[in-house]
N, CA, C and O of each residue as an XYZ file, in Angstrom:
960
protein
N       0.933     -1.226     -0.319
C      -0.046     -0.118      0.069
C       0.993      0.875      0.087
O       1.708      0.943      1.087
N       1.217      1.833     -1.103
C       1.533      3.321     -1.074
C       0.946      4.455     -0.176
O      -0.220      4.793      0.026
N       2.357      5.021      0.384
C       1.557      6.608      1.124
C       1.665      7.457      0.323
O       2.755      7.561     -0.239
N       1.053      7.974      0.127
C       0.855      9.621     -0.804
C       1.915     10.735     -0.943
O       2.027     11.353      0.115
N       2.594     11.107     -1.764
C       3.346     12.240     -2.059
C       4.725     11.618     -0.843
O       5.173     12.320      0.063
N       4.997     10.753     -1.021
C       6.374     10.123     -0.575
C       6.660     10.632      1.063
O       7.590     11.157      1.675
N       5.509     10.225      1.320
C       5.443     10.367      3.404
C       6.566      9.623      3.965
O       6.984      8.519      3.614
N       7.086     10.567      5.101
C       8.088      9.264      5.942
C       6.969      8.250      6.531
O       5.749      8.330      6.673
N       7.912      7.290      6.799
C       6.857      6.074      7.696
C       6.387      6.762      9.125
O       6.734      7.878      9.515
N       5.696      6.026      9.673
C       4.917      6.329     10.767
C       5.694      4.942     11.122
O       5.861      3.918     10.459
N       6.211      5.421     12.782
C       7.212      4.502     13.587
C       6.683      4.400     15.077
O       6.170      5.419     15.539
N       6.744      3.478     15.726
C       6.265      3.218     17.153
C       7.910      3.611     17.956
O       8.880      3.409     17.226
N       8.114      3.982     18.950
C       8.988      4.415     20.165
C       8.349      3.620     21.353
O       7.306      3.739     21.996
N       9.595      2.608     21.378
C       9.367      1.633     22.706
C      10.264      2.313     24.071
O      11.439      2.666     24.179
N       8.786      2.301     25.288
C       9.486      2.536     26.207
C      10.794      1.889     26.724
O      11.650      2.533     27.332
N      10.887      0.594     26.446
C      11.819     -0.101     26.863
C      13.037      0.197     25.966
O      14.130      0.131     26.529
N      13.019      0.482     24.791
C      14.525      0.891     23.843
C      14.222      2.773     23.962
O      13.457      3.291     23.150
N      14.751      3.421     24.788
C      14.654      4.743     24.626
C      15.160      5.525     23.624
O      14.646      6.517     23.108
N      16.936      4.636     23.227
C      17.549      5.114     22.346
C      17.385      4.875     21.153
O      18.103      5.448     20.333
N      16.437      4.001     20.759
C      15.917      3.424     19.435
C      15.016      3.859     18.567
O      13.898      3.789     19.076
N      14.996      4.231     17.605
C      13.814      4.545     17.021
C      12.782      3.546     16.281
O      12.521      3.775     15.100
N      12.158      2.395     16.967
C      11.865      1.471     16.677
C      10.125      1.409     17.432
O       9.836      1.524     18.623
N       9.239      1.201     16.306
C       7.669      1.430     16.968
C       7.375     -0.284     16.250
O       7.460     -0.625     15.070
N       7.062     -1.014     17.315
C       6.483     -2.614     16.739
C       4.902     -2.334     16.502
O       4.517     -1.526     17.347
N       4.012     -2.680     15.756
C       2.935     -2.521     15.870
C       1.762     -3.596     15.047
O       1.604     -3.786     13.841
N       0.979     -4.237     16.342
C      -0.056     -5.201     16.562
C      -1.141     -4.790     15.712
O      -1.161     -3.563     15.620
N      -2.058     -5.363     15.053
C      -2.888     -5.010     14.982
C      -4.448     -5.550     15.302
O      -4.787     -6.543     14.660
N      -5.256     -5.080     16.077
C      -5.929     -5.841     17.003
C      -7.421     -5.593     15.827
O      -7.403     -5.130     14.687
N      -8.469     -6.044     16.547
C      -9.820     -5.993     15.682
C     -10.173     -4.802     15.786
O     -10.126     -4.231     16.875
N     -10.795     -3.912     14.140
C     -10.977     -2.872     14.475
C     -12.121     -2.236     14.992
O     -12.948     -3.032     14.547
N     -12.796     -1.395     15.600
C     -13.519     -0.975     16.735
C     -14.355      0.071     15.562
O     -13.679      0.877     14.922
N     -15.812     -0.017     15.354
C     -16.512      0.629     14.756
C     -16.812      2.251     15.095
O     -17.085      2.510     16.267
N     -16.771      3.381     14.100
C     -16.537      4.523     14.516
C     -17.846      5.022     14.868
O     -18.759      4.664     14.124
N     -18.174      5.878     15.979
C     -19.459      6.929     16.673
C     -19.992      7.216     15.038
O     -19.237      7.289     14.069
N     -21.199      7.328     15.014
C     -21.916      7.789     14.013
C     -21.758      9.152     13.825
O     -21.474      9.672     14.905
N     -21.831     10.101     12.760
C     -21.601     11.406     12.711
C     -23.134     12.096     12.791
O     -24.030     11.614     12.098
N     -23.387     13.220     13.648
C     -24.733     13.391     13.719
C     -25.198     14.003     12.961
O     -26.374     14.337     13.111
N     -24.277     14.508     11.535
C     -24.953     15.284     10.333
C     -25.163     14.253      9.670
O     -24.440     13.261      9.770
N     -26.317     14.332      8.786
C     -26.194     13.327      7.582
C     -25.489     13.809      6.399
O     -25.282     15.003      6.187
N     -25.155     12.932      5.694
C     -24.326     13.548      3.997
C     -23.016     13.646      4.410
O     -22.402     14.021      3.411
N     -22.361     13.537      5.191
C     -20.986     13.812      6.067
C     -19.902     12.587      5.389
O     -20.478     11.687      4.778
N     -18.430     12.515      5.466
C     -17.598     11.600      4.883
C     -17.654     10.759      6.234
O     -17.710      9.548      6.022
N     -17.651     11.042      7.262
C     -17.076     10.343      8.751
C     -15.988      9.821      8.960
O     -14.958     10.347      8.539
N     -15.981      8.803      9.579
C     -14.779      8.037     10.162
C     -15.707      6.525     10.283
O     -16.706      6.314     10.970
N     -14.972      5.585      9.348
C     -15.740      4.593      8.995
C     -15.275      3.746     10.114
O     -16.242      3.332     10.753
N     -14.179      3.355     10.563
C     -13.758      2.561     11.435
C     -12.520      2.843     12.353
O     -11.921      3.862     12.011
N     -12.218      2.472     12.966
C     -10.996      2.596     13.944
C     -10.088      1.379     14.004
O     -10.702      0.315     14.089
N      -8.760      1.299     13.978
C      -7.559      0.352     14.004
C      -6.824      0.969     15.123
O      -6.128      1.980     15.022
N      -7.048      0.220     16.305
C      -6.348     -0.326     17.572
C      -4.433     -0.407     17.148
O      -4.018     -1.003     16.154
N      -3.731      0.156     17.919
C      -2.402     -0.193     17.792
C      -1.369     -0.202     18.877
O      -0.951      0.709     19.592
N      -1.034     -1.616     18.802
C       0.026     -2.111     19.911
C       0.963     -2.110     19.639
O       1.264     -2.848     18.701
N       2.226     -1.122     20.409
C       3.770     -1.271     19.924
C       4.330     -2.802     20.460
O       5.133     -2.757     21.392
N       4.079     -3.713     20.102
C       4.596     -4.916     19.973
C       5.460     -5.842     18.798
O       6.649     -6.134     18.668
N       4.527     -6.064     18.217
C       4.920     -6.997     17.051
C       5.045     -6.923     15.599
O       5.529     -7.835     14.928
N       4.665     -5.983     15.189
C       5.251     -5.630     13.871
C       6.176     -4.451     13.583
O       5.770     -3.496     14.245
N       7.179     -4.148     12.917
C       8.273     -3.126     12.261
C       7.082     -2.313     12.023
O       5.875     -2.545     11.953
N       8.072     -0.951     11.891
C       8.020      0.257     11.332
C       6.864      0.595      9.659
O       7.561      0.492      8.649
N       5.870      0.824      9.449
C       5.463      0.936      8.351
C       5.712      1.645      7.372
O       6.688      2.388      7.475
N       4.866      1.662      6.008
C       5.110      2.661      5.237
C       6.155      1.952      3.840
O       7.379      1.835      3.779
N       5.213      1.621      2.960
C       5.968      1.016      1.889
C       6.815      1.325      1.018
O       7.409      0.593      0.227
N       6.885      2.656      1.195
C       8.171      3.569      0.606
C       9.283      3.035      1.026
O      10.106      2.649      0.195
N       9.543      2.899      2.509
C      10.513      2.417      3.110
C      10.930      1.115      3.774
O      12.034      0.574      3.824
N       9.644      0.725      4.317
C       9.608     -0.536      4.935
C       8.749     -1.523      4.260
O       7.831     -1.150      3.531
N       9.045     -2.954      4.500
C       8.004     -4.303      3.929
C       6.610     -4.035      4.386
O       5.639     -4.363      3.705
N       6.511     -3.431      5.553
C       4.892     -3.611      6.053
C       4.273     -2.257      5.896
O       4.833     -1.161      5.848
N       2.659     -2.641      5.806
C       1.903     -1.260      6.418
C       0.825     -1.583      6.666
O       0.360     -2.706      6.860
N       0.189     -0.224      6.674
C      -1.290     -0.711      7.725
C      -2.276     -1.706      6.731
O      -2.445     -1.726      5.512
N      -2.862     -2.552      7.895
C      -3.703     -3.135      6.896
C      -5.328     -2.416      6.634
O      -6.268     -2.404      7.430
N      -5.264     -1.825      5.188
C      -6.053     -0.881      4.968
C      -6.770     -1.734      3.709
O      -6.174     -2.515      2.967
N      -8.014     -1.436      3.659
C      -9.028     -2.447      2.558
C      -8.888     -1.205      1.769
O      -8.437     -0.109      2.102
N      -9.584     -1.800      0.168
C      -9.699     -0.910     -0.771
C     -10.692      0.035     -0.856
O     -11.870     -0.166     -1.150
N      -9.985      1.414     -0.496
C     -10.750      2.685     -0.701
C     -10.771      3.091      0.612
O     -11.711      3.798      0.977
N      -9.603      2.665      1.667
C      -9.745      3.043      3.050
C      -8.540      4.015      3.081
O      -7.556      3.691      2.416
N      -8.512      5.170      3.782
C      -7.484      6.162      3.958
C      -6.873      6.744      5.266
O      -7.745      7.393      5.844
N      -6.135      6.748      5.689
C      -5.667      7.145      7.047
C      -5.037      9.008      7.165
O      -3.890      9.243      6.785
N      -5.740      9.916      7.597
C      -5.195     11.163      7.093
C      -4.590     11.421      8.180
O      -5.088     11.247      9.292
N      -3.188     11.963      7.909
C      -2.116     12.381      8.939
C      -2.009     13.693      9.147
O      -2.815     14.220      8.380
N      -1.445     14.513      9.773
C      -0.897     15.842      9.628
C       0.289     16.448      9.671
O      -0.043     17.380     10.402
N       1.423     16.636      9.449
C       2.507     16.919     10.222
C       3.001     18.537     10.473
O       2.454     19.392      9.777
N       3.757     18.844     11.200
C       4.791     19.743     11.150
C       3.970     21.025     11.850
O       4.355     22.173     11.630
N       2.532     20.688     12.917
C       1.953     21.918     13.666
C       2.298     21.439     15.046
O       3.041     20.518     15.386
N       1.463     22.422     15.885
C       0.560     22.761     15.623
C       1.023     24.548     15.354
O       2.025     25.057     15.856
N       0.068     25.255     14.490
C       0.278     26.473     14.153
C      -1.216     27.259     13.927
O      -2.202     26.880     13.297
N      -0.944     28.700     14.817
C      -2.417     28.692     14.923
C      -3.414     29.476     13.885
O      -4.639     29.589     13.916
N      -2.319     30.045     12.831
C      -3.420     30.692     11.719
C      -4.151     29.722     10.637
O      -5.078     29.988      9.872
N      -3.350     28.372     10.844
C      -3.869     27.527      9.992
C      -4.318     26.203     10.386
O      -4.834     25.550      9.479
N      -4.236     25.606     11.634
C      -5.015     24.547     12.288
C      -5.966     24.228     12.333
O      -6.535     23.206     11.951
N      -6.498     25.774     13.207
C      -7.433     25.547     13.363
C      -8.994     25.442     12.313
O     -10.163     25.226     12.633
N      -8.447     25.662     11.203
C      -9.176     25.741     10.203
C      -9.437     24.542      9.854
O     -10.594     24.123      9.819
N      -7.942     23.500      9.410
C      -8.518     22.029      9.392
C      -8.949     21.547     10.344
O      -9.509     20.470     10.137
N      -8.931     21.942     11.505
C      -9.542     20.882     12.374
C     -11.270     21.300     12.291
O     -12.165     20.460     12.375
N     -11.500     22.866     12.100
C     -12.693     22.661     11.450
C     -13.286     21.983     10.435
O     -14.445     21.569     10.389
N     -12.385     21.890      9.586
C     -13.037     21.004      8.344
C     -12.897     19.756      8.406
O     -13.387     18.917      7.650
N     -12.102     19.568      9.470
C     -12.107     17.526      9.960
C     -13.736     17.637     10.620
O     -14.604     16.974     10.052
N     -14.061     18.355     11.640
C     -15.162     18.160     12.409
C     -16.298     18.760     11.605
O     -17.397     18.291     11.902
N     -16.295     19.898     10.442
C     -17.594     19.723      9.840
C     -17.785     18.194      9.348
O     -18.897     17.700      9.534
N     -16.734     17.368      8.703
C     -16.878     15.830      7.693
C     -17.240     15.032      9.089
O     -17.818     13.989      8.785
N     -17.102     15.164     10.488
C     -16.922     14.169     11.350
C     -16.044     13.283     10.960
O     -16.293     12.078     10.934
N     -14.806     13.853     10.580
C     -13.337     12.739     10.384
C     -12.477     13.129     11.543
O     -12.436     14.175     12.190
N     -11.757     11.942     11.642
C     -10.532     11.932     12.932
C      -9.139     11.772     12.534
O      -9.255     11.117     11.497
N      -8.317     11.899     12.655
C      -7.027     12.103     11.772
C      -6.070     11.759     12.940
O      -6.385     11.549     14.112
N      -4.604     11.743     12.276
C      -3.439     11.688     13.363
C      -2.778     13.258     12.600
O      -2.803     13.669     11.440
N      -2.046     14.001     14.261
C      -1.541     14.862     13.993
C      -0.114     14.900     14.703
O      -0.013     15.256     15.877
N       1.027     14.503     13.906
C       2.443     14.796     14.295
C       2.930     15.931     14.698
O       3.034     16.851     13.887
N       3.291     16.079     15.922
C       3.275     17.619     16.140
C       4.618     17.716     16.770
O       5.104     16.925     17.577
N       5.351     19.214     16.101
C       6.809     19.256     16.406
C       6.824     19.770     17.924
O       5.707     20.096     18.326
N       7.602     19.871     18.610
C       7.929     20.233     20.175
C       7.911     21.381     20.415
O       7.316     21.789     21.412
N       8.445     22.069     19.714
C       8.666     23.725     19.688
C       7.408     24.414     19.670
O       7.076     25.162     20.590
N       6.592     24.163     18.522
C       5.730     25.005     18.288
C       4.523     24.436     19.129
O       3.564     25.208     19.146
N       4.358     23.321     19.794
C       3.476     22.517     20.671
C       3.602     23.431     22.094
O       2.594     23.935     22.588
N       4.818     23.575     22.642
C       5.145     23.863     23.368
C       4.925     25.695     23.917
O       4.748     26.207     25.022
N       5.045     26.238     22.560
C       4.255     27.632     22.299
C       2.588     27.829     22.317
O       2.061     28.928     22.486
N       1.925     26.707     22.136
C       0.625     26.651     21.677
C      -0.102     25.442     22.323
O      -0.495     24.484     21.658
N      -0.252     25.552     23.657
C      -0.323     24.334     24.167
C      -1.692     24.232     23.725
O      -2.001     23.300     22.983
N      -2.663     25.194     24.142
C      -3.939     25.225     24.161
C      -4.395     24.340     22.506
O      -5.338     23.562     22.356
N      -3.448     24.752     21.509
C      -4.114     24.359     20.332
C      -3.813     22.953     20.332
O      -4.583     22.218     19.714
N      -2.273     22.185     21.246
C      -2.614     20.794     21.803
C      -3.689     20.262     21.975
O      -4.364     19.581     21.202
N      -3.886     20.612     23.147
C      -4.805     20.416     23.457
C      -6.648     20.040     22.776
O      -7.477     19.145     22.939
N      -6.577     21.028     22.172
C      -7.685     21.293     21.446
C      -7.973     20.210     20.404
O      -9.097     19.709     20.346
N      -6.855     19.785     19.468
C      -6.241     18.563     18.703
C      -7.003     17.565     19.653
O      -8.123     17.297     19.217
N      -6.743     17.058     20.624
C      -6.866     16.024     21.397
C      -8.255     15.682     21.928
O      -8.853     14.606     21.956
N      -8.615     16.960     22.360
C     -10.012     17.285     22.738
C     -11.020     16.793     21.555
O     -11.967     16.075     21.875
N     -10.864     17.105     20.420
C     -11.612     16.988     19.404
C     -11.895     15.728     19.000
O     -12.816     15.581     18.196
N     -11.042     14.397     19.555
C     -11.031     13.368     19.289
C      -9.942     12.677     18.338
O     -10.012     11.482     18.050
N      -8.863     13.584     17.844
C      -7.679     13.085     17.388
C      -6.413     12.690     17.664
O      -5.814     13.271     18.569
N      -5.805     11.677     16.965
C      -4.387     11.347     18.093
C      -3.294     12.314     17.755
O      -3.167     13.169     16.879
N      -2.583     11.909     18.699
C      -1.631     12.931     18.522
C       0.070     12.322     18.462
O       0.638     11.876     19.458
N       0.424     12.375     17.696
C       1.645     11.998     17.412
C       2.675     12.947     17.855
O       2.360     13.895     18.575
N       4.270     12.693     17.351
C       5.352     13.416     17.580
C       6.469     13.551     16.410
O       7.039     12.547     15.985
N       6.672     14.492     16.052
C       7.378     14.782     14.830
C       9.297     15.450     15.646
O       9.972     16.302     15.067
N       9.581     15.007     16.527
C      10.735     15.818     16.999
C      10.664     17.250     17.420
O       9.490     17.613     17.491
N      11.660     18.336     17.772
C      11.638     19.561     18.532
C      11.668     20.104     17.454
O      10.620     20.692     17.187
N      12.553     20.162     16.601
C      12.917     21.183     15.704
C      12.577     21.155     14.275
O      12.504     22.072     13.457
N      12.341     19.589     14.138
C      11.926     19.151     12.685
C      13.395     19.014     11.794
O      13.568     18.895     10.581
N      14.241     19.074     12.781
C      15.726     18.798     11.812
C      15.591     17.479     11.345
O      15.025     16.559     11.936
N      16.253     17.434     10.034
C      16.931     15.595      9.654
C      17.570     15.302     10.770
O      18.331     16.017     11.422
N      17.023     13.576     11.075
C      17.640     13.148     11.908
C      19.025     12.551     11.117
O      19.966     12.209     11.833
N      19.153     12.423      9.576
C      20.485     12.348      8.993
C      21.241     12.907      8.809
O      22.223     12.448      8.226
N      21.153     14.541      9.325
C      21.983     15.404      8.811
C      22.481     16.068     10.262
O      23.087     17.139     10.268
N      22.172     15.343     11.486
C      22.497     16.172     12.682
C      23.786     15.049     13.311
O      24.162     14.052     12.695
N      24.185     15.378     14.313
C      25.243     14.079     14.931
C      24.756     13.171     15.501
O      24.099     13.629     16.436
N      24.713     12.309     15.475
C      24.427     11.265     16.198
C      23.742     11.174     17.579
O      22.702     10.669     18.001
N      25.021     12.051     18.231
C      24.636     12.573     19.440
C      23.744     13.404     19.697
O      23.948     13.882     20.813
N      23.000     13.746     19.296
C      22.135     15.247     19.126
C      20.316     14.360     18.805
O      19.276     14.773     19.317
N      20.426     12.974     17.737
C      19.363     12.608     17.637
C      18.349     12.250     18.771
O      17.143     12.224     18.525
N      18.817     11.987     19.950
C      18.142     11.325     20.966
C      17.540     12.394     21.816
O      16.462     12.321     22.407
N      18.567     13.630     21.796
C      17.873     14.715     22.407
C      16.869     15.472     21.818
O      16.062     16.047     22.549
N      16.770     15.587     20.243
C      15.774     16.322     19.163
C      14.658     15.391     19.208
O      13.560     15.853     18.897
N      14.742     14.012     19.579
C      13.415     12.960     19.636
C      12.696     13.249     21.406
O      11.515     13.524     21.614
N      13.681     13.107     22.398
C      13.269     13.444     23.330
C      12.455     14.611     23.859
O      11.436     14.761     24.533
N      13.306     15.327     23.287
C      12.833     17.030     23.618
C      11.376     17.469     22.637
O      10.520     18.323     22.868
N      11.491     16.673     21.682
C       9.753     16.832     20.870
C       8.940     16.290     21.817
O       8.093     17.016     22.338
N       9.058     14.950     22.191
C       8.180     14.437     22.804
C       8.091     14.814     24.327
O       7.210     14.168     24.894
N       8.716     15.620     25.075
C       8.759     15.851     26.223
C       7.869     17.413     26.467
O       7.438     17.985     27.469
N       7.868     17.725     24.980
C       7.143     19.143     24.967
C       5.636     19.062     24.708
O       4.689     19.675     25.202
N       5.729     18.006     23.672
C       3.935     17.687     23.599
C       3.339     17.228     24.927
O       2.345     17.771     25.409
N       4.077     16.054     25.588
C       3.325     15.705     26.500
C       3.023     16.912     27.388
O       1.924     16.916     27.943
N       4.075     18.208     27.647
C       3.721     18.768     28.705
C       2.325     20.255     28.382
O       1.676     21.051     29.060
N       2.485     19.908     27.040
C       1.303     20.599     26.369
C       0.071     20.089     26.395
O      -0.891     20.833     26.590
N      -0.118     18.411     26.154
C      -1.254     17.287     26.516
C      -1.507     17.375     27.834
O      -2.640     17.719     28.169
N      -0.473     17.073     28.884
C      -1.243     16.696     30.123
C      -0.083     17.611     31.295
O       0.084     17.332     32.482
N       0.249     18.164     30.910
C       0.889     19.038     31.794
C       2.225     18.491     32.518
O       2.610     19.134     33.494
N       2.849     17.533     32.180
C       3.864     16.660     32.815
C       5.243     16.518     31.466
O       4.980     16.058     30.355
N       6.641     16.997     31.849
C       7.654     17.178     30.889
C       7.916     15.390     31.157
O       8.011     14.904     32.284
N       7.988     14.719     30.075
C       8.006     13.096     29.835
C       8.412     12.551     28.637
O       7.656     12.716     27.680
N       9.539     11.876     28.455
C       9.903     11.450     27.090
C       9.701     10.176     26.930
O      10.136      9.459     26.029
N       8.813      9.805     28.108
C       7.809      7.895     27.675
C       6.579      8.629     27.080
O       5.874      9.212     27.904
N       6.112      8.709     25.418
C       5.113      9.241     25.229
C       3.715      8.311     25.478
O       3.601      7.086     25.523
N       2.659      9.424     25.627
C       1.393      8.751     26.034
C       0.779      8.071     24.763
O       0.195      6.991     24.855
N       0.935      8.756     23.535
C       0.499      7.899     22.256
C       1.795      7.948     21.766
O       2.555      8.890     21.539
N       1.920      6.471     21.622
C       3.327      6.593     21.237
C       3.569      6.219     19.598
O       3.771      5.096     19.136
N       3.501      7.267     18.996
C       3.335      7.429     17.345
C       4.421      8.421     17.071
O       4.376      9.571     17.508
N       5.249      8.024     16.448
C       6.531      9.744     15.951
C       6.473      8.784     14.423
O       6.248      7.605     14.151
N       6.802      9.991     13.671
C       7.230     10.106     12.375
C       8.478     11.038     12.123
O       8.589     12.223     12.437
N       9.446     10.180     11.444
C      10.696     11.189     10.680
C      10.643     12.331     10.508
O       9.548     12.559      9.995
N      11.163     13.175     10.628
C      10.959     14.696      9.878
C      11.707     14.592      8.441
O      12.680     13.873      8.213
N      10.830     15.756      7.194
C      11.741     15.418      6.060
C      10.331     15.511      5.152
O      10.461     15.302      3.946
N       9.057     15.799      5.645
C       7.790     15.630      4.490
C       8.347     16.462      3.605
O       9.276     17.242      3.814
N       7.436     16.176      2.066
C       7.401     17.346      0.980
C       5.928     17.841      1.293
O       5.171     17.304      2.101
N       5.598     19.157      0.376
C       4.018     19.598      0.209
C       3.598     18.729     -0.537
O       4.149     17.871     -1.227
N       2.328     19.079     -0.307
C       1.098     18.074     -0.976
C       0.143     19.471     -1.857
O      -0.091     20.592     -1.405
N      -0.223     18.941     -3.112
C      -0.884     19.791     -3.428
C      -2.379     18.510     -3.892
O      -2.313     17.300     -4.105
N      -3.556     19.430     -3.902
C      -4.846     18.840     -4.279
C      -4.680     17.762     -5.343
O      -4.634     16.568     -5.048
N      -4.574     18.310     -6.838
C      -4.671     17.800     -7.828
C      -3.431     16.420     -7.959
O      -3.593     15.498     -8.758
N      -2.466     16.496     -7.209
C      -1.335     15.634     -6.987
C      -2.112     14.565     -6.470
O      -2.153     13.469     -7.028
N      -2.819     14.871     -5.277
C      -2.895     13.854     -4.099
C      -4.049     13.239     -4.920
O      -3.897     12.028     -5.079
N      -5.356     13.842     -5.583
C      -5.923     12.856     -5.955
C      -5.573     12.044     -7.196
O      -5.839     10.887     -7.519
N      -4.944     12.947     -7.741
C      -4.236     11.945     -9.097
C      -3.594     10.082     -8.252
O      -3.990      8.947     -8.518
N      -2.635     10.501     -7.347
C      -2.094      9.289     -6.823
C      -2.960      8.919     -5.989
O      -2.514      7.854     -5.562
N      -3.848      9.111     -5.523
C      -4.877      7.909     -4.761
C      -5.726      7.435     -5.683
O      -6.024      6.241     -5.672
N      -6.187      8.212     -6.519
C      -7.222      7.374     -8.153
C      -6.077      6.256     -8.168
O      -6.580      5.133     -8.177
N      -4.845      6.248     -8.171
C      -4.114      5.020     -8.962
C      -3.702      3.920     -7.439
O      -3.447      2.721     -7.548
N      -3.721      4.550     -6.341
C      -3.519      3.139     -5.202
C      -4.564      3.005     -4.695
O      -4.584      2.092     -3.870
N      -5.804      3.723     -4.880
C      -7.140      3.157     -4.477
C      -6.900      2.959     -2.610
O      -7.701      2.393     -1.867
N      -5.505      3.639     -2.166
C      -5.752      3.277     -0.477
C      -4.525      3.889      0.012
O      -3.673      4.243     -0.803
N      -4.320      4.077      1.473
C      -3.182      4.665      1.899
C      -3.092      6.097      2.993
O      -3.872      6.880      3.537
N      -1.807      5.882      2.913
C      -1.899      7.075      4.582
C      -1.530      8.179      3.698
O      -0.545      8.158      2.960
N      -2.600      9.425      3.830
C      -2.735     10.183      3.549
C      -1.820     11.428      4.418
O      -2.137     11.768      5.558
N      -0.630     12.035      3.659
C       0.341     13.384      4.483
C       0.148     14.164      4.292
O       0.357     14.441      3.111
N      -0.543     15.539      5.361
C      -0.795     16.912      4.866
C      -0.138     17.066      5.904
O       0.160     16.196      6.722
N       0.279     18.860      5.932
C       0.707     19.494      6.715
C       0.045     20.913      6.772
O       0.088     21.840      5.963
N      -0.784     20.748      8.376
C      -1.768     21.645      8.877
C      -0.906     23.297      8.815
O      -1.588     24.129      8.216
N      -0.118     23.611      9.122
C       0.715     24.781      9.082
C       0.945     25.383      7.785
O       1.265     26.572      7.769
N       0.805     24.600      6.439
C       0.663     25.208      5.225
C      -0.759     25.540      5.023
O      -1.717     24.769      4.985
N      -0.723     27.039      4.878
C      -2.104     27.308      4.071
C      -2.887     26.896      3.211
O      -4.054     27.288      3.197
N      -2.329     25.875      2.165
C      -2.934     25.404      1.062
C      -3.491     24.216      1.632
O      -4.578     23.723      1.330
N      -2.734     23.823      2.414
C      -3.931     22.414      3.133
C      -4.943     22.793      3.734
O      -5.952     22.175      3.394
N      -5.128     23.754      4.688
C      -6.204     24.533      5.006
C      -7.368     24.781      3.884
O      -8.500     24.300      3.838
N      -6.631     25.809      2.879
C      -7.613     25.777      1.547
C      -7.966     24.930      1.182
O      -9.190     24.976      1.300
N      -7.576     23.766      0.612
C      -7.867     22.562     -0.097
C      -8.604     21.325      0.568
O      -9.013     20.352     -0.066
N      -8.726     21.526      2.105
C      -9.020     20.455      2.670
C     -10.491     20.124      2.597
O     -10.817     18.942      2.710
N     -11.332     20.977      2.434
C     -12.797     20.516      2.650
C     -13.045     20.284      1.211
O     -13.892     19.413      1.010
N     -12.497     20.867      0.082
C     -12.720     19.990     -1.594
C     -12.096     18.672     -1.412
O     -12.849     17.783     -1.809
N     -10.768     18.158     -0.861
C     -10.729     17.153     -0.518
C     -11.224     15.962     -0.038
O     -11.333     14.841     -0.534
N     -11.627     16.651      1.514
C     -12.895     15.706      2.275
C     -14.282     15.229      1.087
O     -14.722     14.101      0.867
N     -14.745     16.690      0.426
C     -15.517     15.864     -0.372
C     -15.819     15.210     -1.542
O     -16.782     14.545     -1.922
N     -14.479     15.647     -2.162
C     -13.678     14.475     -2.865
C     -13.911     12.821     -2.635
O     -14.404     11.917     -3.310
N     -13.366     12.912     -1.487
C     -13.426     11.172     -0.515
C     -14.439     11.098     -0.623
O     -14.728     10.405     -1.599
N     -15.731     11.687      0.198
C     -16.957     11.040      0.184
C     -17.696     10.751     -0.828
O     -18.655      9.980     -0.798
N     -17.169     11.535     -2.069
C     -18.186     11.528     -3.253
C     -17.305     10.536     -4.211
O     -17.690     10.570     -5.380
N     -16.735     10.083     -4.082
C     -15.699      8.787     -4.366
C     -15.695      7.786     -3.817
O     -14.919      6.911     -4.202
N     -16.563      7.558     -2.719
C     -17.135      6.576     -1.871
C     -15.731      5.873     -1.272
O     -15.637      4.652     -1.394
N     -14.633      6.616     -0.626
C     -13.348      6.435      0.485
C     -13.953      6.783      1.533
O     -14.803      7.655      1.714
N     -13.176      5.607      2.645
C     -13.819      5.732      3.950
C     -12.541      5.794      4.641
O     -11.549      5.147      4.307
N     -12.628      6.820      5.887
C     -11.320      7.369      6.555
C     -11.189      6.225      8.056
O     -12.216      5.997      8.694
N      -9.776      5.556      8.505
C      -9.798      4.828      9.094
C      -8.883      5.695     10.207
O      -7.745      6.046      9.897
N      -9.409      5.995     11.422
C      -8.674      6.578     12.466
C      -8.017      5.403     13.333
O      -8.594      4.417     13.794
N      -6.606      5.769     13.445
C      -5.693      5.036     14.414
C      -5.474      5.526     15.869
O      -5.319      6.719     16.129
N      -5.469      4.553     16.798
C      -5.416      4.921     18.246
C      -4.554      3.841     19.059
O      -4.921      2.667     19.012
N      -3.879      4.052     19.502
C      -2.995      3.025     20.732
C      -3.794      2.294     21.292
O      -4.879      2.836     21.499
N      -3.679      1.055     21.696
C      -4.667     -0.043     22.272
C      -4.995      0.236     23.503
O      -5.893     -0.411     24.043
N      -4.279      1.326     24.226
C      -4.278      2.123     25.680
C      -5.537      3.124     25.740
O      -6.068      3.632     26.728
N      -5.848      3.249     24.371
C      -7.261      4.146     24.410
C      -8.368      3.816     24.897
O      -8.237      2.593     24.932
N      -9.407      4.042     25.315
C     -10.387      3.843     25.856
C     -11.162      3.319     24.277
O     -11.617      2.185     24.129
N     -11.189      4.329     23.255
C     -11.269      3.905     22.100
C     -11.339      2.108     21.418
O     -12.258      1.458     20.920
N     -10.359      1.894     21.614
C     -10.106      0.578     21.551
C     -11.012     -0.391     22.639
O     -11.632     -1.400     22.303
N     -10.968     -0.076     23.419
C     -11.440     -1.136     24.240
C     -13.471     -1.241     24.009
O     -14.040     -2.314     23.805
N     -14.120     -0.046     24.099
C     -15.510     -0.317     24.087
C     -16.174      0.311     23.160
O     -17.403      0.392     23.162
N     -15.069      1.046     21.870
C     -15.472      1.632     20.867
C     -16.239      3.300     21.474
O     -16.809      3.856     20.536
N     -16.302      3.927     22.513
C     -16.644      5.057     22.869
C     -15.545      6.141     22.956
O     -15.833      7.286     23.306
């Protein structure tokens, strides 16, 4: 299953291996998403709960395994936020269509806009990590990579829960270095792949501008949204 527009892999970071960039994913039975109170919306079709145990990092652009998505199923992910001029517009578009996504947040802006981080979580979206300053881990000294990752995790956790810790409450991590998206290219690639992990960037003005049209295109072309959560999330236990 190809990821759209060369997205970086989603990985899991094991608390038992604090120096390694390893997420192992075990896919549990999907949970039915809640119904949207508004008729004629895209909605969230189902929930996949993720256990950081048995599978390696995912994304066929870089790894041999990916998410167990069916035909016409997509996962929406947003990188590089939060950013006050645009992230609220993205959240509004998602709420209008009753869609839930995963946001990979950079630590520094998360520390500067903690209310926005908490809003993302409060609206039912999954929060992941995207390092402290979005530096390429391949281009910085090896001794600095752990600090770049841990500082980012700590900042997001502080914004979410008021506690600075390098043990992530939501163990999702994506390596920095993703390119921009455009609606036309995105639709073209998705039409060919028919499923995949969609990577967008909520700080980009064009993302906020095109998102309502893209969600409408997904609805009109019978695509279904899959929401990812950790197995520790209550959603994975009882569907609420």
